[in-house]
Steps between C-alpha positions, in 0.01 A plus 500: 500500500417208270138483405438845647285760327659837430278783618439785261615834629244780517697688239530212253369547143213262563389697809521824304303347216239389753458857619471628144245228420295595807518865403381420148209297635403794725563766234140618512523551878841666523339842544259375766694261725707667772774236470594665170541844657881487482498413130254774405658778707847409368381551143324825590805632685728453200239660274494797737872561442438563132180691564668741743784565254241573231309741727817689596614527136165579338285685756587854603621559856283741701663722761298528821701451820845374396657847470349597836650187659841591359474862621409381849790258536738751340421734787611230745815432296580871517486487880142596589365270774211722610193332348306827492752637247502202263275563201444395140293623208182346640543618860686412821659166580233292677661155514712364788875459493522169321351655189794739497754217515346294220448794266842640579642174364279538192614863470862393462430193284300712252756782473326733745159392376563611142522154340128429489534200270731325747256581781221339297698179460575497873128529573433227244734282708301599811184394316643161405626440855157593634339250263737225615411568863127515427505185286686315776223592746234369263700186425545426870133554588343330194193716531453647150471321162795574269303676226437789741870591502465645151289772663758540778770607256453536126149647496545808722598821323486703820746281694759505221456876483553542876822300487681587176329811359449707817776372736292547815636397840197280577631194308821493703301482824284217370799304369651505850164418655456187287856398589404526868186289442715230340726501805199463730380203296844339532493547877763776519294733714774718644663559163159562346410753770831677441434522127136599555602779732763606254220530248339752736827667589620489143163633463479490195137530594316500827224295337677184622355585842172360369650152537599569862177387677513160329872464566460584869227237534723240330794585727287467813356173373846358429694630799274656764548850637836455676682355197332746263641804684863445385383489139310826548809652661701389198256686280528814714880471511529488121270800469704697754834409344399600148345825614779596742680761281172685449382459859822655629454802272129574550304221672159669485552602139589142405208342685245753377609473137583132470205365701224746420202263499261794480636636172223636279450344155391693192151427369607513134716187541256279690406169341254376763295801615425692180123473553523707821486880508846645558407661831403160642813336360711756688293488819692378808189343651463287186862389546434410864192302396703300248764432767235385748341263246845372402585416862157345559529268198852400606375419849215289362738302281741447791223374726294302249723398209868509593495288814368154580140468624481493878854629541527814713696785349683525834629145452723638226686709758625186674798289403378248238601209728286638785177537307204268542597335174878537469608600151766231472238228545325592179586299191602756241386490141755739354288594197204579726721687747655714227160561343353628826805715568487661157123544519525690831774730370334569165157549660642746752641709219185472290275622780719807531471561127121478514477782752787719384445876501619506141661268250727648235589320179840374617336349810361221281823307555425493875254213449498403133700178540290390799158531334488153335598340831220681682242417233586130496510486881144626548226292652258512207570169327249571226678822401589387150849534355359730233348730761829518690683592179229759427561659841873517426419659165268762653762591759761535225261715297430724800871560555557565128223761474671840496377730626285292727123534476213447740430173318856368518525583870165339574598187303821475701309516830251237382786263411665567836174428679452169317853388589458611862172310534657189346785520750251536785303198380814286485507235774688599817826334594464129580454415865811388680524124556486352844820498705513124496520481122823349370719736311816518293757749626573779252843652464478854630687778320289773650742638754 
């Protein structure tokens, strides 16, 4: 049109130059402003590729459980489906059926478990995928300043060791868990529940159960009891299907081996209770006390921190549309919604870690990537950035002290207590707005 002004496309050179100019002006704040999270984590992720290759090539592999994993799945390949007869160098098979399927695939890919170097590169890929999933959570929630992500990846010797030098099964479980959290954030609840349950069934590790209380609360909050039941049935169905070959052979043997929540841990490997006498560490009454405190703290957080003030816990059992303040009438801030969702899930897991009967060195990966989120979500605004980084450093030091000492265990508990208190002091969920408030409908992908 004559006399018209041509609009510049967002991708035009001038628009790109504008972004570069803005970035240059903010160069001193790139590591502190959350809007630069994507830029910083992208750089770190590509650096991690080279760093993992260097670790695999230059640092000696240490055999701990890999050969045992291969022996256990080899027994299944040879036709043994009785769980009580499946054993490896380090003892009997104690993980549910999904573990067998994943590590059977790894058994064949790595030439019956012999090609350790290939296995290391596969676990390096698992590590990089885990980082992508974790970074996406932090980018979506905009909770943590970008400089902290250096401590989430490059600075942890123990985490790199767990992934590429030890080849434990714990990282596989956490990779799938973070994938499920991403699905929850995107609104794909059914698919996320299926993947989450597969984490348990794949079982790579039963530790993922620590997220279950928070997830159940979120499901009830989103759907009410009636619409939550099908998702729970989906979880049970996946578990049953994966375990079917072993259940048909020896159901009690499978259940007692794969889901032995009372399994005794060895005192020499504990990271968190070294300052206790061994007889107390092994005492069943001590274990019951820890379980009772764990459940009590969870209940307190559910009643006082994970629901809106004045909202009855029984309201969550109703259909969202039938509650006093229907869920669809609430204007949704997606960043806030995702932040609260992630906080509940990560806090649920962290509380379980605080009161665990024992933490072994590979268990560090159970909560390592969630620690910055928890620290920067606490309610103590005057908790300086330097102090938060110091807490991360002390936790890393405690997990890197081998063998553990009374001092390293005590330091770990002190750091846990500080984080727990900060989470408790965080403000509760915002009160629901009145029913008459205008709202914008939100596209629902949660079915």
